[in-house]
TINUTI-760965 format. One record per residue (C-alpha): residue number from 1; residue in three letters; chain; x, z, y. Coordinates in steps of 0.25 Angstrom, whole numbers, padded with zeros to 4 digits. Example, Ala and Ser with C-alpha at 12.3 -4.5 7.8 and 13.67 -1.06 7.14 Angstrom:
<atom i="1" aa="ALA" ch="A" east="0049" up="0031" north="-0018"/>
<atom i="2" aa="SER" ch="A" east="0055" up="0029" north="-0004"/>
END
This chain:
<atom i="1" aa="MET" ch="A" east="0039" up="0076" north="-0025"/>
<atom i="2" aa="ALA" ch="A" east="0027" up="0088" north="-0024"/>
<atom i="3" aa="ARG" ch="A" east="0014" up="0084" north="-0017"/>
<atom i="4" aa="PRO" ch="A" east="0011" up="0093" north="-0005"/>
<atom i="5" aa="LYS" ch="A" east="-0002" up="0101" north="-0007"/>
<atom i="6" aa="SER" ch="A" east="-0014" up="0097" north="-0003"/>
<atom i="7" aa="TYR" ch="A" east="-0018" up="0111" north="0003"/>
<atom i="8" aa="THR" ch="A" east="-0014" up="0122" north="0011"/>
<atom i="9" aa="GLN" ch="A" east="-0012" up="0137" north="0010"/>
<atom i="10" aa="ASN" ch="A" east="-0022" up="0137" north="0020"/>
<atom i="11" aa="ASP" ch="A" east="-0033" up="0130" north="0011"/>
<atom i="12" aa="ILE" ch="A" east="-0029" up="0139" north="0000"/>
<atom i="13" aa="ILE" ch="A" east="-0031" up="0152" north="0008"/>
<atom i="14" aa="ASN" ch="A" east="-0043" up="0147" north="0014"/>
<atom i="15" aa="ALA" ch="A" east="-0051" up="0143" north="0001"/>
<atom i="16" aa="ALA" ch="A" east="-0045" up="0158" north="-0004"/>
<atom i="17" aa="ASN" ch="A" east="-0052" up="0164" north="0007"/>
<atom i="18" aa="GLN" ch="A" east="-0064" up="0157" north="0005"/>
<atom i="19" aa="LEU" ch="A" east="-0065" up="0162" north="-0009"/>
<atom i="20" aa="ILE" ch="A" east="-0061" up="0176" north="-0006"/>
<atom i="21" aa="GLU" ch="A" east="-0073" up="0177" north="0004"/>
<atom i="22" aa="LYS" ch="A" east="-0082" up="0171" north="-0005"/>
<atom i="23" aa="GLY" ch="A" east="-0077" up="0183" north="-0017"/>
<atom i="24" aa="THR" ch="A" east="-0073" up="0171" north="-0025"/>
<atom i="25" aa="GLU" ch="A" east="-0062" up="0172" north="-0036"/>
<atom i="26" aa="ILE" ch="A" east="-0052" up="0161" north="-0031"/>
<atom i="27" aa="SER" ch="A" east="-0047" up="0150" north="-0041"/>
<atom i="28" aa="GLY" ch="A" east="-0038" up="0138" north="-0040"/>
<atom i="29" aa="TRP" ch="A" east="-0051" up="0129" north="-0041"/>
<atom i="30" aa="GLN" ch="A" east="-0059" up="0137" north="-0031"/>
<atom i="31" aa="LEU" ch="A" east="-0048" up="0135" north="-0021"/>
<atom i="32" aa="ARG" ch="A" east="-0047" up="0119" north="-0025"/>
<atom i="33" aa="GLU" ch="A" east="-0062" up="0118" north="-0023"/>
<atom i="34" aa="ILE" ch="A" east="-0060" up="0124" north="-0008"/>
<atom i="35" aa="ILE" ch="A" east="-0048" up="0118" north="-0004"/>
<atom i="36" aa="GLY" ch="A" east="-0051" up="0104" north="-0012"/>
<atom i="37" aa="HIS" ch="A" east="-0034" up="0100" north="-0014"/>
<atom i="38" aa="GLY" ch="A" east="-0026" up="0106" north="-0024"/>
<atom i="39" aa="ARG" ch="A" east="-0024" up="0110" north="-0039"/>
<atom i="40" aa="CYS" ch="A" east="-0030" up="0122" north="-0044"/>
<atom i="41" aa="ASP" ch="A" east="-0018" up="0130" north="-0049"/>
<atom i="42" aa="THR" ch="A" east="-0009" up="0127" north="-0037"/>
<atom i="43" aa="LEU" ch="A" east="-0021" up="0132" north="-0029"/>
<atom i="44" aa="TYR" ch="A" east="-0021" up="0143" north="-0035"/>
<atom i="45" aa="LYS" ch="A" east="-0007" up="0146" north="-0037"/>
<atom i="46" aa="ASP" ch="A" east="-0006" up="0145" north="-0021"/>
<atom i="47" aa="LEU" ch="A" east="-0017" up="0153" north="-0021"/>
<atom i="48" aa="LYS" ch="A" east="-0009" up="0164" north="-0028"/>
<atom i="49" aa="GLN" ch="A" east="0003" up="0162" north="-0020"/>
<atom i="50" aa="LEU" ch="A" east="-0005" up="0164" north="-0007"/>
<atom i="51" aa="ILE" ch="A" east="-0011" up="0177" north="-0011"/>
<atom i="52" aa="GLU" ch="A" east="0003" up="0182" north="-0016"/>
<atom i="53" aa="GLN" ch="A" east="0008" up="0178" north="-0001"/>
<atom i="54" aa="GLY" ch="A" east="-0004" up="0186" north="0006"/>
<atom i="55" aa="TYR" ch="A" east="-0010" up="0174" north="0012"/>
<atom i="56" aa="ILE" ch="A" east="-0024" up="0177" north="0003"/>
<atom i="57" aa="ASN" ch="A" east="-0028" up="0190" north="0003"/>
<atom i="58" aa="LEU" ch="A" east="-0038" up="0193" north="-0010"/>
<atom i="59" aa="PRO" ch="A" east="-0049" up="0202" north="-0007"/>
<atom i="60" aa="ASP" ch="A" east="-0047" up="0217" north="-0013"/>
<atom i="61" aa="LYS" ch="A" east="-0057" up="0220" north="-0026"/>
<atom i="62" aa="THR" ch="A" east="-0057" up="0235" north="-0022"/>
<atom i="63" aa="SER" ch="A" east="-0069" up="0239" north="-0014"/>
<atom i="64" aa="ILE" ch="A" east="-0067" up="0247" north="-0001"/>
<atom i="65" aa="GLU" ch="A" east="-0073" up="0260" north="0001"/>
<atom i="66" aa="VAL" ch="A" east="-0080" up="0262" north="0013"/>
<atom i="67" aa="GLN" ch="A" east="-0080" up="0275" north="0018"/>
<atom i="68" aa="PRO" ch="A" east="-0094" up="0280" north="0024"/>
<atom i="69" aa="THR" ch="A" east="-0095" up="0284" north="0038"/>
<atom i="70" aa="VAL" ch="A" east="-0098" up="0299" north="0042"/>
<atom i="71" aa="GLN" ch="A" east="-0107" up="0302" north="0051"/>
<atom i="72" aa="GLU" ch="A" east="-0108" up="0313" north="0060"/>
<atom i="73" aa="ASP" ch="A" east="-0119" up="0322" north="0060"/>
<atom i="74" aa="PRO" ch="A" east="-0128" up="0322" north="0074"/>
<atom i="75" aa="LYS" ch="A" east="-0125" up="0336" north="0082"/>
<atom i="76" aa="VAL" ch="A" east="-0139" up="0343" north="0080"/>
<atom i="77" aa="LEU" ch="A" east="-0143" up="0355" north="0091"/>
<atom i="78" aa="PRO" ch="A" east="-0152" up="0367" north="0088"/>
<atom i="79" aa="LEU" ch="A" east="-0167" up="0366" north="0091"/>
<atom i="80" aa="PRO" ch="A" east="-0174" up="0376" north="0100"/>
<atom i="81" aa="ILE" ch="A" east="-0181" up="0389" north="0094"/>
<atom i="82" aa="GLU" ch="A" east="-0195" up="0384" north="0098"/>
<atom i="83" aa="VAL" ch="A" east="-0192" up="0370" north="0092"/>
<atom i="84" aa="GLN" ch="A" east="-0187" up="0376" north="0081"/>
<atom i="85" aa="GLU" ch="A" east="-0200" up="0385" north="0078"/>
<atom i="86" aa="SER" ch="A" east="-0207" up="0374" north="0081"/>
<atom i="87" aa="LEU" ch="A" east="-0200" up="0364" north="0071"/>
<atom i="88" aa="LYS" ch="A" east="-0202" up="0373" north="0060"/>
<atom i="89" aa="LEU" ch="A" east="-0217" up="0375" north="0061"/>
<atom i="90" aa="ILE" ch="A" east="-0218" up="0361" north="0061"/>
<atom i="91" aa="GLU" ch="A" east="-0209" up="0360" north="0049"/>
<atom i="92" aa="GLY" ch="A" east="-0219" up="0369" north="0041"/>
<atom i="93" aa="GLN" ch="A" east="-0230" up="0361" north="0045"/>
<atom i="94" aa="LEU" ch="A" east="-0224" up="0348" north="0042"/>
<atom i="95" aa="SER" ch="A" east="-0217" up="0351" north="0030"/>
<atom i="96" aa="SER" ch="A" east="-0229" up="0353" north="0021"/>
<atom i="97" aa="LEU" ch="A" east="-0235" up="0340" north="0027"/>
<atom i="98" aa="LEU" ch="A" east="-0222" up="0333" north="0024"/>
<atom i="99" aa="PHE" ch="A" east="-0220" up="0338" north="0011"/>
<atom i="100" aa="ALA" ch="A" east="-0233" up="0333" north="0007"/>
<atom i="101" aa="LEU" ch="A" east="-0232" up="0320" north="0014"/>
<atom i="102" aa="VAL" ch="A" east="-0218" up="0318" north="0008"/>
<atom i="103" aa="THR" ch="A" east="-0224" up="0322" north="-0006"/>
<atom i="104" aa="GLU" ch="A" east="-0236" up="0312" north="-0006"/>
<atom i="105" aa="LEU" ch="A" east="-0227" up="0300" north="0001"/>
<atom i="106" aa="ASN" ch="A" east="-0215" up="0303" north="-0010"/>
<atom i="107" aa="ALA" ch="A" east="-0226" up="0302" north="-0021"/>
<atom i="108" aa="SER" ch="A" east="-0232" up="0290" north="-0015"/>
<atom i="109" aa="THR" ch="A" east="-0218" up="0284" north="-0012"/>
<atom i="110" aa="ASP" ch="A" east="-0212" up="0287" north="-0026"/>
<atom i="111" aa="THR" ch="A" east="-0225" up="0279" north="-0033"/>
<atom i="112" aa="HIS" ch="A" east="-0222" up="0267" north="-0022"/>
<atom i="113" aa="TYR" ch="A" east="-0208" up="0266" north="-0023"/>
<atom i="114" aa="GLU" ch="A" east="-0210" up="0267" north="-0038"/>
<atom i="115" aa="HIS" ch="A" east="-0218" up="0256" north="-0041"/>
<atom i="116" aa="LEU" ch="A" east="-0210" up="0248" north="-0028"/>
<atom i="117" aa="THR" ch="A" east="-0198" up="0251" north="-0035"/>
<atom i="118" aa="ARG" ch="A" east="-0201" up="0246" north="-0049"/>
<atom i="119" aa="ALA" ch="A" east="-0206" up="0234" north="-0043"/>
<atom i="120" aa="ARG" ch="A" east="-0193" up="0231" north="-0035"/>
<atom i="121" aa="LEU" ch="A" east="-0186" up="0236" north="-0049"/>
<atom i="122" aa="LEU" ch="A" east="-0193" up="0225" north="-0055"/>
<atom i="123" aa="GLU" ch="A" east="-0192" up="0215" north="-0045"/>
<atom i="124" aa="SER" ch="A" east="-0177" up="0217" north="-0044"/>
<atom i="125" aa="LYS" ch="A" east="-0175" up="0216" north="-0057"/>
<atom i="126" aa="ALA" ch="A" east="-0182" up="0202" north="-0058"/>
<atom i="127" aa="ILE" ch="A" east="-0174" up="0199" north="-0047"/>
<atom i="128" aa="ALA" ch="A" east="-0159" up="0204" north="-0053"/>
<atom i="129" aa="ASP" ch="A" east="-0163" up="0196" north="-0066"/>
<atom i="130" aa="GLU" ch="A" east="-0165" up="0183" north="-0058"/>
<atom i="131" aa="ALA" ch="A" east="-0153" up="0185" north="-0050"/>
<atom i="132" aa="VAL" ch="A" east="-0145" up="0189" north="-0062"/>
<atom i="133" aa="THR" ch="A" east="-0150" up="0176" north="-0069"/>
<atom i="134" aa="LYS" ch="A" east="-0147" up="0167" north="-0056"/>
<atom i="135" aa="LEU" ch="A" east="-0133" up="0175" north="-0056"/>
<atom i="136" aa="ILE" ch="A" east="-0131" up="0169" north="-0070"/>
<atom i="137" aa="LYS" ch="A" east="-0135" up="0155" north="-0067"/>
<atom i="138" aa="ILE" ch="A" east="-0126" up="0154" north="-0054"/>
<atom i="139" aa="GLU" ch="A" east="-0116" up="0159" north="-0061"/>
<atom i="140" aa="ASP" ch="A" east="-0117" up="0149" north="-0072"/>
<atom i="141" aa="ASN" ch="A" east="-0117" up="0139" north="-0061"/>
<atom i="142" aa="LEU" ch="A" east="-0106" up="0144" north="-0055"/>
<atom i="143" aa="LEU" ch="A" east="-0097" up="0143" north="-0067"/>
<atom i="144" aa="ILE" ch="A" east="-0103" up="0128" north="-0069"/>
<atom i="145" aa="THR" ch="A" east="-0099" up="0124" north="-0056"/>
<atom i="146" aa="GLU" ch="A" east="-0085" up="0132" north="-0055"/>
<atom i="147" aa="ASP" ch="A" east="-0083" up="0123" north="-0069"/>
<atom i="148" aa="ARG" ch="A" east="-0088" up="0111" north="-0061"/>
<atom i="149" aa="VAL" ch="A" east="-0079" up="0115" north="-0050"/>
<atom i="150" aa="LYS" ch="A" east="-0066" up="0116" north="-0059"/>
<atom i="151" aa="VAL" ch="A" east="-0069" up="0103" north="-0065"/>
<atom i="152" aa="GLN" ch="A" east="-0070" up="0097" north="-0052"/>
<atom i="153" aa="VAL" ch="A" east="-0058" up="0104" north="-0047"/>
<atom i="154" aa="GLU" ch="A" east="-0050" up="0099" north="-0059"/>
<atom i="155" aa="LEU" ch="A" east="-0057" up="0085" north="-0055"/>
<atom i="156" aa="ASN" ch="A" east="-0053" up="0086" north="-0042"/>
<atom i="157" aa="GLU" ch="A" east="-0039" up="0089" north="-0046"/>
<atom i="158" aa="GLN" ch="A" east="-0037" up="0077" north="-0055"/>
<atom i="159" aa="LEU" ch="A" east="-0042" up="0069" north="-0044"/>
<atom i="160" aa="GLU" ch="A" east="-0031" up="0074" north="-0035"/>
<atom i="161" aa="GLN" ch="A" east="-0021" up="0071" north="-0046"/>
<atom i="162" aa="ASP" ch="A" east="-0025" up="0057" north="-0048"/>
<atom i="163" aa="ASN" ch="A" east="-0027" up="0055" north="-0032"/>
<atom i="164" aa="ILE" ch="A" east="-0011" up="0060" north="-0031"/>
<atom i="165" aa="ALA" ch="A" east="-0007" up="0050" north="-0042"/>
<atom i="166" aa="LEU" ch="A" east="-0016" up="0039" north="-0035"/>
<atom i="167" aa="GLU" ch="A" east="-0009" up="0042" north="-0022"/>
<atom i="168" aa="GLU" ch="A" east="0006" up="0041" north="-0029"/>
<atom i="169" aa="GLN" ch="A" east="0001" up="0028" north="-0036"/>
<atom i="170" aa="LEU" ch="A" east="-0004" up="0023" north="-0022"/>
<atom i="171" aa="SER" ch="A" east="0010" up="0027" north="-0016"/>
<atom i="172" aa="THR" ch="A" east="0017" up="0018" north="-0027"/>
<atom i="173" aa="ALA" ch="A" east="0008" up="0006" north="-0025"/>
<atom i="174" aa="GLU" ch="A" east="0010" up="0008" north="-0011"/>
<atom i="175" aa="LEU" ch="A" east="0025" up="0008" north="-0011"/>
<atom i="176" aa="HIS" ch="A" east="0025" up="-0003" north="-0021"/>
<atom i="177" aa="SER" ch="A" east="0016" up="-0012" north="-0011"/>
<atom i="178" aa="ILE" ch="A" east="0026" up="-0009" north="0001"/>
<atom i="179" aa="LYS" ch="A" east="0037" up="-0013" north="-0009"/>
<atom i="180" aa="GLN" ch="A" east="0029" up="-0027" north="-0011"/>
<atom i="181" aa="LEU" ch="A" east="0026" up="-0028" north="0003"/>
<atom i="182" aa="GLU" ch="A" east="0040" up="-0029" north="0005"/>
<atom i="183" aa="THR" ch="A" east="0044" up="-0038" north="-0005"/>
<atom i="184" aa="MET" ch="A" east="0032" up="-0048" north="-0001"/>
<atom i="185" aa="LYS" ch="A" east="0038" up="-0047" north="0014"/>
<atom i="186" aa="SER" ch="A" east="0052" up="-0050" north="0008"/>
<atom i="187" aa="VAL" ch="A" east="0046" up="-0062" north="0001"/>
<atom i="188" aa="LEU" ch="A" east="0040" up="-0066" north="0012"/>
<atom i="189" aa="ASN" ch="A" east="0051" up="-0067" north="0021"/>
<atom i="190" aa="GLU" ch="A" east="0059" up="-0074" north="0009"/>
<atom i="191" aa="ASN" ch="A" east="0047" up="-0084" north="0009"/>
<atom i="192" aa="LYS" ch="A" east="0047" up="-0086" north="0025"/>
<atom i="193" aa="TYR" ch="A" east="0064" up="-0088" north="0022"/>
<atom i="194" aa="LEU" ch="A" east="0061" up="-0098" north="0010"/>
<atom i="195" aa="LEU" ch="A" east="0050" up="-0105" north="0020"/>
<atom i="196" aa="SER" ch="A" east="0061" up="-0106" north="0030"/>
<atom i="197" aa="ASP" ch="A" east="0071" up="-0111" north="0021"/>
<atom i="198" aa="LEU" ch="A" east="0060" up="-0123" north="0016"/>
<atom i="199" aa="ASP" ch="A" east="0057" up="-0127" north="0030"/>
<atom i="200" aa="SER" ch="A" east="0071" up="-0129" north="0033"/>
<atom i="201" aa="CYS" ch="A" east="0073" up="-0136" north="0018"/>
<atom i="202" aa="ARG" ch="A" east="0061" up="-0145" north="0022"/>
<atom i="203" aa="ILE" ch="A" east="0066" up="-0148" north="0036"/>
<atom i="204" aa="ASN" ch="A" east="0080" up="-0153" north="0029"/>
<atom i="205" aa="THR" ch="A" east="0072" up="-0160" north="0018"/>
<atom i="206" aa="ASP" ch="A" east="0065" up="-0167" north="0029"/>
<atom i="207" aa="ARG" ch="A" east="0078" up="-0171" north="0037"/>
<atom i="208" aa="LEU" ch="A" east="0084" up="-0175" north="0024"/>
<atom i="209" aa="ASN" ch="A" east="0073" up="-0183" north="0020"/>
<atom i="210" aa="GLU" ch="A" east="0073" up="-0190" north="0034"/>
<atom i="211" aa="GLN" ch="A" east="0087" up="-0191" north="0034"/>
<atom i="212" aa="ALA" ch="A" east="0086" up="-0197" north="0019"/>
<atom i="213" aa="SER" ch="A" east="0076" up="-0207" north="0025"/>
<atom i="214" aa="THR" ch="A" east="0084" up="-0211" north="0036"/>
<atom i="215" aa="LEU" ch="A" east="0095" up="-0214" north="0025"/>
<atom i="216" aa="THR" ch="A" east="0086" up="-0221" north="0017"/>
<atom i="217" aa="LYS" ch="A" east="0083" up="-0230" north="0029"/>
<atom i="218" aa="GLN" ch="A" east="0098" up="-0232" north="0031"/>
<atom i="219" aa="ASN" ch="A" east="0099" up="-0235" north="0017"/>
<atom i="220" aa="ILE" ch="A" east="0089" up="-0246" north="0016"/>
<atom i="221" aa="VAL" ch="A" east="0094" up="-0253" north="0029"/>
<atom i="222" aa="LEU" ch="A" east="0110" up="-0252" north="0023"/>
<atom i="223" aa="GLU" ch="A" east="0104" up="-0259" north="0010"/>
<atom i="224" aa="THR" ch="A" east="0099" up="-0268" north="0019"/>
<atom i="225" aa="GLN" ch="A" east="0111" up="-0270" north="0026"/>
<atom i="226" aa="LEU" ch="A" east="0118" up="-0271" north="0013"/>
<atom i="227" aa="ASP" ch="A" east="0110" up="-0281" north="0007"/>
<atom i="228" aa="ASN" ch="A" east="0111" up="-0290" north="0018"/>
<atom i="229" aa="CYS" ch="A" east="0127" up="-0287" north="0018"/>
<atom i="230" aa="ARG" ch="A" east="0126" up="-0290" north="0004"/>
<atom i="231" aa="THR" ch="A" east="0118" up="-0304" north="0006"/>
<atom i="232" aa="GLN" ch="A" east="0128" up="-0307" north="0017"/>
<atom i="233" aa="VAL" ch="A" east="0140" up="-0304" north="0008"/>
<atom i="234" aa="GLU" ch="A" east="0134" up="-0313" north="-0003"/>
<atom i="235" aa="LYS" ch="A" east="0133" up="-0324" north="0008"/>
<atom i="236" aa="GLN" ch="A" east="0146" up="-0322" north="0013"/>
<atom i="237" aa="ILE" ch="A" east="0152" up="-0322" north="0000"/>
<atom i="238" aa="LYS" ch="A" east="0145" up="-0335" north="-0003"/>
<atom i="239" aa="THR" ch="A" east="0150" up="-0341" north="0009"/>
<atom i="240" aa="GLU" ch="A" east="0165" up="-0336" north="0005"/>
<atom i="241" aa="PHE" ch="A" east="0161" up="-0343" north="-0007"/>
<atom i="242" aa="GLN" ch="A" east="0158" up="-0355" north="-0001"/>
<atom i="243" aa="LEU" ch="A" east="0168" up="-0352" north="0010"/>
<atom i="244" aa="GLN" ch="A" east="0178" up="-0352" north="-0002"/>
<atom i="245" aa="VAL" ch="A" east="0173" up="-0365" north="-0009"/>
<atom i="246" aa="ASP" ch="A" east="0173" up="-0374" north="0003"/>
<atom i="247" aa="LEU" ch="A" east="0188" up="-0367" north="0007"/>
<atom i="248" aa="ASP" ch="A" east="0191" up="-0372" north="-0009"/>
<atom i="249" aa="HIS" ch="A" east="0186" up="-0386" north="-0004"/>
<atom i="250" aa="VAL" ch="A" east="0193" up="-0387" north="0010"/>
<atom i="251" aa="ASN" ch="A" east="0206" up="-0382" north="0003"/>
<atom i="252" aa="GLN" ch="A" east="0204" up="-0392" north="-0006"/>
<atom i="253" aa="GLN" ch="A" east="0201" up="-0403" north="0004"/>
<atom i="254" aa="LEU" ch="A" east="0212" up="-0396" north="0013"/>
<atom i="255" aa="THR" ch="A" east="0223" up="-0397" north="0002"/>
<atom i="256" aa="ILE" ch="A" east="0218" up="-0413" north="0002"/>
<atom i="257" aa="LEU" ch="A" east="0217" up="-0414" north="0016"/>
<atom i="258" aa="SER" ch="A" east="0228" up="-0406" north="0021"/>
<atom i="259" aa="THR" ch="A" east="0237" up="-0415" north="0022"/>
<atom i="260" aa="LYS" ch="A" east="0228" up="-0425" north="0030"/>
<atom i="261" aa="TYR" ch="A" east="0218" up="-0417" north="0039"/>
<atom i="262" aa="ASP" ch="A" east="0223" up="-0406" north="0050"/>
<atom i="263" aa="GLY" ch="A" east="0210" up="-0403" north="0053"/>
<atom i="264" aa="ILE" ch="A" east="0207" up="-0398" north="0039"/>
<atom i="265" aa="ILE" ch="A" east="0217" up="-0388" north="0039"/>
<atom i="266" aa="GLN" ch="A" east="0211" up="-0383" north="0052"/>
<atom i="267" aa="ALA" ch="A" east="0197" up="-0382" north="0045"/>
<atom i="268" aa="GLU" ch="A" east="0204" up="-0375" north="0033"/>
<atom i="269" aa="ALA" ch="A" east="0209" up="-0366" north="0043"/>
<atom i="270" aa="LYS" ch="A" east="0196" up="-0364" north="0049"/>
<atom i="271" aa="VAL" ch="A" east="0189" up="-0362" north="0034"/>
<atom i="272" aa="GLN" ch="A" east="0200" up="-0352" north="0031"/>
<atom i="273" aa="ALA" ch="A" east="0197" up="-0344" north="0043"/>
<atom i="274" aa="LYS" ch="A" east="0181" up="-0345" north="0041"/>
<atom i="275" aa="LEU" ch="A" east="0185" up="-0341" north="0026"/>
<atom i="276" aa="GLU" ch="A" east="0193" up="-0328" north="0030"/>
<atom i="277" aa="SER" ch="A" east="0183" up="-0324" north="0040"/>
<atom i="278" aa="ALA" ch="A" east="0172" up="-0325" north="0029"/>
<atom i="279" aa="ILE" ch="A" east="0181" up="-0318" north="0020"/>
<atom i="280" aa="VAL" ch="A" east="0182" up="-0305" north="0030"/>
<atom i="281" aa="GLU" ch="A" east="0167" up="-0305" north="0032"/>
<atom i="282" aa="VAL" ch="A" east="0166" up="-0304" north="0017"/>
<atom i="283" aa="ALA" ch="A" east="0174" up="-0292" north="0016"/>
<atom i="284" aa="GLU" ch="A" east="0168" up="-0286" north="0029"/>
<atom i="285" aa="SER" ch="A" east="0155" up="-0288" north="0022"/>
<atom i="286" aa="LYS" ch="A" east="0161" up="-0282" north="0008"/>
<atom i="287" aa="LYS" ch="A" east="0165" up="-0270" north="0016"/>
<atom i="288" aa="LEU" ch="A" east="0152" up="-0269" north="0023"/>
<atom i="289" aa="GLU" ch="A" east="0145" up="-0269" north="0010"/>
<atom i="290" aa="ALA" ch="A" east="0154" up="-0259" north="0004"/>
<atom i="291" aa="VAL" ch="A" east="0151" up="-0249" north="0017"/>
<atom i="292" aa="LEU" ch="A" east="0135" up="-0251" north="0016"/>
<atom i="293" aa="SER" ch="A" east="0136" up="-0249" north="0000"/>
<atom i="294" aa="GLU" ch="A" east="0143" up="-0235" north="0002"/>
<atom i="295" aa="LYS" ch="A" east="0132" up="-0231" north="0012"/>
<atom i="296" aa="ILE" ch="A" east="0122" up="-0235" north="0002"/>
<atom i="297" aa="ARG" ch="A" east="0127" up="-0227" north="-0008"/>
<atom i="298" aa="GLN" ch="A" east="0128" up="-0215" north="0001"/>
<atom i="299" aa="LEU" ch="A" east="0114" up="-0216" north="0005"/>
<atom i="300" aa="LYS" ch="A" east="0110" up="-0218" north="-0010"/>
<atom i="301" aa="LYS" ch="A" east="0117" up="-0205" north="-0013"/>
<atom i="302" aa="HIS" ch="A" east="0112" up="-0198" north="0000"/>
<atom i="303" aa="GLN" ch="A" east="0098" up="-0203" north="-0005"/>
<atom i="304" aa="ARG" ch="A" east="0100" up="-0195" north="-0019"/>
<atom i="305" aa="ILE" ch="A" east="0103" up="-0183" north="-0013"/>
<atom i="306" aa="ILE" ch="A" east="0091" up="-0182" north="-0003"/>
<atom i="307" aa="PRO" ch="A" east="0078" up="-0183" north="-0011"/>
<atom i="308" aa="LYS" ch="A" east="0068" up="-0195" north="-0005"/>
<atom i="309" aa="GLN" ch="A" east="0056" up="-0187" north="-0008"/>
<atom i="310" aa="PRO" ch="A" east="0053" up="-0176" north="0004"/>
<atom i="311" aa="ILE" ch="A" east="0052" up="-0161" north="0001"/>
<atom i="312" aa="THR" ch="A" east="0037" up="-0155" north="0000"/>
<atom i="313" aa="GLN" ch="A" east="0033" up="-0142" north="0000"/>
<atom i="314" aa="ASP" ch="A" east="0025" up="-0137" north="-0011"/>
END
């Protein structure tokens, strides 16, 4: 896409008119010096187009002839005869005096103007020589100045090109910065969601840790109860064993004394009832032990799933 020009047609027209008024030949670098923008070749090309279109009128080099104005002679009236005669007498008297006076004045004037003209000629020649010397020096300085201006214009054109390149780099950098800002905003939003998820995970972890602590306490209580049940079962087993021994002993005695003592039969029935009751209690203790063992196994399995250490944030 072509960049818009940094100057207008009016700028070129005004600059060209200034140069025309100064009587200077128009060139591209002179337009550049006045306008301060654009390339020399582009300015000169636009100048030619404006001249062809009639926006700029170059001065005609042919001289303009000026017709001299014709003055009309004033109307002369005839003099009276008396005045004419007096005038003739006066003219005769004055003619000789005027002739002598004019002759003398002419001689003195000729001498004076000869010396004056010679002095002025010498002075004018010296002034002309000095003016020629100054003109030559001015022309040399003008050439040097034009060279410097051309170099400065070229340098300005290069600086302008560099400025355009820097502006394009700046636009690219701004676009890249905008993309980075958008990426940063997206990362920040994702970070917010992750922090929210992390807070939820921490809350869940704390709740699970509390549940694990409660289950651990319950496990300790159940293990204590299980130990107590085991102790009771062991005591009941010992009692059962002792009762079985006593029952065997009683059976032996009952076998011997069955025919003799009816009371022993009754005692045997009571012992049998106690034995059955003890057997039932032992069976219930075994069931309770199995239930407690199952609960302890499930608690230990749950403790393996949930870590005992709380999760800390880095």
